[in-house]
MOPAC internal coordinates of N, CA, C and O (Angstrom, degrees):
PM7 1SCF
backbone

  N    0.0000 0     0.00 0     0.00 0    0    0    0
  C    1.4462 1     0.00 0     0.00 0    1    0    0
  C    1.5303 1   108.46 1     0.00 0    2    1    0
  O    1.2310 1   120.47 1   -46.65 1    3    2    1
  N    1.3201 1   116.72 1   133.35 1    3    2    1
  C    1.4623 1   121.85 1  -179.58 1    5    3    2
  C    1.5232 1   110.66 1   -68.75 1    6    5    3
  O    1.2310 1   121.16 1   -24.27 1    7    6    5
  N    1.3246 1   115.39 1   155.73 1    7    6    5
  C    1.4633 1   119.81 1   177.39 1    9    7    6
  C    1.5234 1   110.02 1   -55.79 1   10    9    7
  O    1.2310 1   120.58 1   -49.31 1   11   10    9
  N    1.3133 1   116.50 1   130.69 1   11   10    9
  C    1.4470 1   121.56 1   178.80 1   13   11   10
  C    1.5135 1   114.58 1    81.50 1   14   13   11
  O    1.2310 1   119.57 1   171.07 1   15   14   13
  N    1.3028 1   118.43 1    -8.93 1   15   14   13
  C    1.4632 1   120.94 1  -179.36 1   17   15   14
  C    1.5270 1   109.10 1   -85.23 1   18   17   15
  O    1.2310 1   121.22 1   -39.34 1   19   18   17
  N    1.3066 1   115.27 1   140.66 1   19   18   17
  C    1.4519 1   121.24 1   179.93 1   21   19   18
  C    1.5180 1   107.99 1  -144.60 1   22   21   19
  O    1.2310 1   120.83 1   -44.65 1   23   22   21
  N    1.2907 1   116.02 1   135.35 1   23   22   21
  C    1.4587 1   120.18 1   177.40 1   25   23   22
  C    1.5193 1   107.77 1  -112.94 1   26   25   23
  O    1.2310 1   120.53 1   -56.72 1   27   26   25
  N    1.3339 1   116.60 1   123.28 1   27   26   25
  C    1.4610 1   120.69 1   179.37 1   29   27   26
  C    1.5241 1   109.06 1  -127.56 1   30   29   27
  O    1.2310 1   121.11 1   -24.12 1   31   30   29
  N    1.3037 1   115.48 1   155.88 1   31   30   29
  C    1.4542 1   121.80 1   175.95 1   33   31   30
  C    1.5207 1   107.90 1  -115.86 1   34   33   31
  O    1.2310 1   121.12 1   -56.00 1   35   34   33
  N    1.3210 1   115.47 1   124.00 1   35   34   33
  C    1.4592 1   121.07 1   179.03 1   37   35   34
  C    1.5200 1   110.18 1  -101.01 1   38   37   35
  O    1.2310 1   121.17 1   -27.29 1   39   38   37
  N    1.2993 1   115.36 1   152.71 1   39   38   37
  C    1.4537 1   120.07 1   172.71 1   41   39   38
  C    1.5211 1   110.02 1   -70.67 1   42   41   39
  O    1.2310 1   120.41 1   -11.39 1   43   42   41
  N    1.2968 1   116.82 1   168.61 1   43   42   41
  C    1.4645 1   122.21 1  -177.41 1   45   43   42
  C    1.5249 1   110.98 1   -58.02 1   46   45   43
  O    1.2310 1   120.15 1   133.59 1   47   46   45
  N    1.3229 1   117.32 1   -46.41 1   47   46   45
  C    1.4658 1   121.08 1  -178.34 1   49   47   46
  C    1.5244 1   111.12 1   -63.05 1   50   49   47
  O    1.2310 1   119.97 1   129.99 1   51   50   49
  N    1.3279 1   117.66 1   -50.01 1   51   50   49
  C    1.4674 1   121.44 1  -178.01 1   53   51   50
  C    1.5242 1   110.74 1   -63.25 1   54   53   51
  O    1.2310 1   119.97 1   139.13 1   55   54   53
  N    1.3146 1   117.67 1   -40.87 1   55   54   53
  C    1.4632 1   121.18 1   179.64 1   57   55   54
  C    1.5250 1   110.94 1   -63.70 1   58   57   55
  O    1.2310 1   120.30 1   139.07 1   59   58   57
  N    1.3287 1   117.03 1   -40.93 1   59   58   57
  C    1.4638 1   121.27 1   179.46 1   61   59   58
  C    1.5276 1   110.74 1   -66.83 1   62   61   59
  O    1.2310 1   120.25 1   137.01 1   63   62   61
  N    1.3242 1   117.12 1   -42.99 1   63   62   61
  C    1.4719 1   120.93 1   178.81 1   65   63   62
  C    1.5237 1   110.50 1   -63.94 1   66   65   63
  O    1.2310 1   120.58 1   135.94 1   67   66   65
  N    1.3229 1   116.50 1   -44.06 1   67   66   65
  C    1.4583 1   120.83 1   179.46 1   69   67   66
  C    1.5241 1   110.54 1   -61.46 1   70   69   67
  O    1.2310 1   120.31 1   134.32 1   71   70   69
  N    1.3150 1   117.01 1   -45.68 1   71   70   69
  C    1.4665 1   121.17 1  -179.97 1   73   71   70
  C    1.5298 1   111.09 1   -62.39 1   74   73   71
  O    1.2310 1   120.12 1   136.97 1   75   74   73
  N    1.3207 1   117.38 1   -43.03 1   75   74   73
  C    1.4629 1   121.02 1  -178.99 1   77   75   74
  C    1.5258 1   111.02 1   -65.74 1   78   77   75
  O    1.2310 1   120.11 1   135.59 1   79   78   77
  N    1.3125 1   117.39 1   -44.41 1   79   78   77
  C    1.4710 1   120.60 1   179.77 1   81   79   78
  C    1.5208 1   110.88 1   -66.98 1   82   81   79
  O    1.2310 1   120.02 1   140.25 1   83   82   81
  N    1.3268 1   117.56 1   -39.75 1   83   82   81
  C    1.4655 1   120.90 1   178.44 1   85   83   82
  C    1.5277 1   110.20 1   -63.76 1   86   85   83
  O    1.2310 1   120.60 1   136.62 1   87   86   85
  N    1.3185 1   116.47 1   -43.38 1   87   86   85
  C    1.4666 1   121.01 1   178.94 1   89   87   86
  C    1.5345 1   109.94 1   -61.06 1   90   89   87
  O    1.2310 1   120.10 1   136.80 1   91   90   89
  N    1.3198 1   117.42 1   -43.20 1   91   90   89
  C    1.4657 1   121.52 1   179.68 1   93   91   90
  C    1.5302 1   111.78 1   -63.82 1   94   93   91
  O    1.2310 1   120.55 1   147.68 1   95   94   93
  N    1.3249 1   116.56 1   -32.32 1   95   94   93
  C    1.4636 1   121.13 1  -179.82 1   97   95   94
  C    1.5248 1   112.91 1   -88.80 1   98   97   95
  O    1.2310 1   120.24 1   169.24 1   99   98   97
  N    1.3261 1   117.16 1   -10.76 1   99   98   97
  C    1.4532 1   121.16 1  -179.96 1  101   99   98
  C    1.5205 1   113.86 1    75.63 1  102  101   99
  O    1.2310 1   120.72 1  -150.91 1  103  102  101
  N    1.3312 1   116.22 1    29.09 1  103  102  101
  C    1.4669 1   121.04 1   177.80 1  105  103  102
  C    1.5241 1   109.01 1  -124.89 1  106  105  103
  O    1.2310 1   120.94 1   -11.46 1  107  106  105
  N    1.3134 1   115.81 1   168.54 1  107  106  105
  C    1.4599 1   118.93 1   177.83 1  109  107  106
  C    1.5258 1   109.83 1   -77.63 1  110  109  107
  O    1.2310 1   120.04 1   -27.20 1  111  110  109
  N    1.3207 1   117.52 1   152.80 1  111  110  109
  C    1.4643 1   119.81 1   176.37 1  113  111  110
  C    1.5372 1   111.95 1   -57.77 1  114  113  111
  O    1.2310 1   120.41 1   144.96 1  115  114  113
  N    1.3296 1   116.82 1   -35.04 1  115  114  113
  C    1.4667 1   120.20 1   179.13 1  117  115  114
  C    1.5179 1   111.49 1   -65.50 1  118  117  115
  O    1.2310 1   120.32 1   137.79 1  119  118  117
  N    1.3419 1   116.99 1   -42.21 1  119  118  117
  C    1.4684 1   119.99 1   178.84 1  121  119  118
  C    1.5246 1   111.10 1   -66.50 1  122  121  119
  O    1.2310 1   120.31 1   139.47 1  123  122  121
  N    1.3219 1   117.02 1   -40.53 1  123  122  121
  C    1.4578 1   120.08 1   178.86 1  125  123  122
  C    1.5280 1   110.74 1   -65.54 1  126  125  123
  O    1.2310 1   120.20 1   137.25 1  127  126  125
  N    1.3259 1   117.23 1   -42.75 1  127  126  125
  C    1.4664 1   120.60 1   178.75 1  129  127  126
  C    1.5237 1   110.64 1   -61.36 1  130  129  127
  O    1.2310 1   120.17 1   138.01 1  131  130  129
  N    1.3288 1   117.28 1   -41.99 1  131  130  129
  C    1.4615 1   120.88 1   179.12 1  133  131  130
  C    1.5290 1   110.94 1   -63.65 1  134  133  131
  O    1.2310 1   120.41 1   138.14 1  135  134  133
  N    1.3354 1   116.82 1   -41.86 1  135  134  133
  C    1.4631 1   120.44 1   179.28 1  137  135  134
  C    1.5305 1   111.20 1   -65.56 1  138  137  135
  O    1.2310 1   120.50 1   135.44 1  139  138  137
  N    1.3273 1   116.64 1   -44.56 1  139  138  137
  C    1.4645 1   120.50 1  -179.16 1  141  139  138
  C    1.5286 1   111.67 1   -64.53 1  142  141  139
  O    1.2310 1   120.60 1   137.86 1  143  142  141
  N    1.3267 1   116.45 1   -42.14 1  143  142  141
  C    1.4646 1   119.83 1   177.89 1  145  143  142
  C    1.5187 1   110.55 1   -65.35 1  146  145  143
  O    1.2310 1   120.18 1   138.85 1  147  146  145
  N    1.3181 1   117.27 1   -41.15 1  147  146  145
  C    1.4584 1   120.79 1   178.43 1  149  147  146
  C    1.5109 1   112.09 1   -60.40 1  150  149  147
  O    1.2310 1   120.15 1   138.55 1  151  150  149
  N    1.3323 1   117.32 1   -41.45 1  151  150  149
  C    1.4612 1   121.24 1   178.09 1  153  151  150
  C    1.5198 1   111.01 1   -66.51 1  154  153  151
  O    1.2310 1   120.55 1   138.63 1  155  154  153
  N    1.2925 1   116.56 1   -41.37 1  155  154  153
  C    1.4633 1   121.06 1  -177.58 1  157  155  154
  C    1.5208 1   111.84 1   -67.80 1  158  157  155
  O    1.2310 1   120.21 1   145.40 1  159  158  157
  N    1.3207 1   117.20 1   -34.60 1  159  158  157
  C    1.4585 1   121.29 1  -175.92 1  161  159  158
  C    1.5260 1   113.47 1   -91.52 1  162  161  159
  O    1.2310 1   119.86 1   172.78 1  163  162  161
  N    1.3300 1   117.87 1    -7.22 1  163  162  161
  C    1.4660 1   121.73 1  -179.10 1  165  163  162
  C    1.5263 1   109.62 1   -62.77 1  166  165  163
  O    1.2310 1   121.10 1   -48.60 1  167  166  165
  N    1.3137 1   115.51 1   131.40 1  167  166  165
  C    1.4652 1   120.88 1   179.58 1  169  167  166
  C    1.5173 1   108.83 1  -126.96 1  170  169  167
  O    1.2310 1   120.57 1   -66.58 1  171  170  169
  N    1.3241 1   116.52 1   113.42 1  171  170  169
  C    1.4639 1   121.65 1  -176.93 1  173  171  170
  C    1.5223 1   113.22 1   -59.06 1  174  173  171
  O    1.2310 1   119.98 1   152.99 1  175  174  173
  N    1.3215 1   117.65 1   -27.01 1  175  174  173
  C    1.4589 1   120.91 1  -178.96 1  177  175  174
  C    1.5285 1   112.25 1   -70.84 1  178  177  175
  O    1.2310 1   120.07 1   168.70 1  179  178  177
  N    1.3239 1   117.47 1   -11.30 1  179  178  177
  C    1.4590 1   121.11 1   179.27 1  181  179  178
  C    1.5257 1   112.46 1   -81.20 1  182  181  179
  O    1.2310 1   119.63 1   177.25 1  183  182  181
  N    1.3308 1   118.30 1    -2.75 1  183  182  181
  C    1.4515 1   121.72 1  -174.17 1  185  183  182
  C    1.5222 1   111.56 1  -126.61 1  186  185  183
  O    1.2310 1   121.28 1   -25.10 1  187  186  185
  N    1.3297 1   115.16 1   154.90 1  187  186  185
  C    1.4588 1   121.69 1   172.35 1  189  187  186
  C    1.5227 1   106.46 1  -100.90 1  190  189  187
  O    1.2310 1   120.36 1   -57.91 1  191  190  189
  N    1.3096 1   116.91 1   122.09 1  191  190  189
  C    1.4554 1   122.18 1  -176.12 1  193  191  190
  C    1.5228 1   108.81 1   -94.30 1  194  193  191
  O    1.2310 1   120.16 1   -61.18 1  195  194  193
  N    1.3195 1   117.30 1   118.82 1  195  194  193
  C    1.4665 1   122.83 1  -175.00 1  197  195  194
  C    1.5275 1   111.48 1   -59.44 1  198  197  195
  O    1.2310 1   119.88 1   135.00 1  199  198  197
  N    1.3074 1   117.83 1   -45.00 1  199  198  197
  C    1.4654 1   121.82 1  -177.96 1  201  199  198
  C    1.5225 1   111.57 1  -101.05 1  202  201  199
  O    1.2310 1   120.12 1  -155.79 1  203  202  201
  N    1.3031 1   117.38 1    24.21 1  203  202  201
  C    1.4567 1   121.02 1  -178.99 1  205  203  202
  C    1.5163 1   111.56 1    90.12 1  206  205  203
  O    1.2310 1   121.38 1   -17.77 1  207  206  205
  N    1.2917 1   114.96 1   162.23 1  207  206  205
  C    1.4620 1   121.91 1  -178.86 1  209  207  206
  C    1.5298 1   109.11 1   -62.57 1  210  209  207
  O    1.2310 1   119.73 1   -57.65 1  211  210  209
  N    1.3447 1   118.11 1   122.35 1  211  210  209
  C    1.4604 1   120.42 1  -177.07 1  213  211  210
  C    1.5337 1   113.42 1   -66.87 1  214  213  211
  O    1.2310 1   119.90 1   167.52 1  215  214  213
  N    1.3360 1   117.79 1   -12.48 1  215  214  213
  C    1.4654 1   119.75 1   178.20 1  217  215  214
  C    1.5204 1   111.66 1   -77.61 1  218  217  215
  O    1.2310 1   120.46 1   161.00 1  219  218  217
  N    1.3332 1   116.73 1   -19.00 1  219  218  217
  C    1.4597 1   121.46 1  -176.71 1  221  219  218
  C    1.5170 1   109.55 1   -97.59 1  222  221  219
  O    1.2310 1   120.64 1   -62.32 1  223  222  221
  N    1.3358 1   116.38 1   117.68 1  223  222  221
  C    1.4573 1   120.26 1   178.96 1  225  223  222
  C    1.5254 1   108.92 1   -83.26 1  226  225  223
  O    1.2310 1   121.95 1   -44.52 1  227  226  225
  N    1.3293 1   113.88 1   135.48 1  227  226  225
  C    1.4714 1   118.75 1   176.33 1  229  227  226
  C    1.5126 1   108.29 1  -116.00 1  230  229  227
  O    1.2310 1   120.72 1   -35.26 1  231  230  229
  N    1.3232 1   116.23 1   144.74 1  231  230  229
  C    1.4691 1   119.12 1   179.02 1  233  231  230
  C    1.5207 1   109.46 1   -78.95 1  234  233  231
  O    1.2310 1   121.50 1   -38.14 1  235  234  233
  N    1.3064 1   114.74 1   141.86 1  235  234  233
  C    1.4718 1   119.81 1  -177.33 1  237  235  234
  C    1.5144 1   111.95 1   -78.41 1  238  237  235
  O    1.2310 1   120.10 1   180.00 1  239  238  237

């Protein structure tokens, strides 16, 4: 398997929902799945935030 490549099998319902949402957004189901997985797996603690953690509000 190539770096970054992943093969998954979706159930009928999930595949249909993914296809419908991708079609509505004008992207391929593969691109939408990659974007959704990337968002779900993103962990803010893995990064150093130059101006501080954006989740923490500071008073001006």
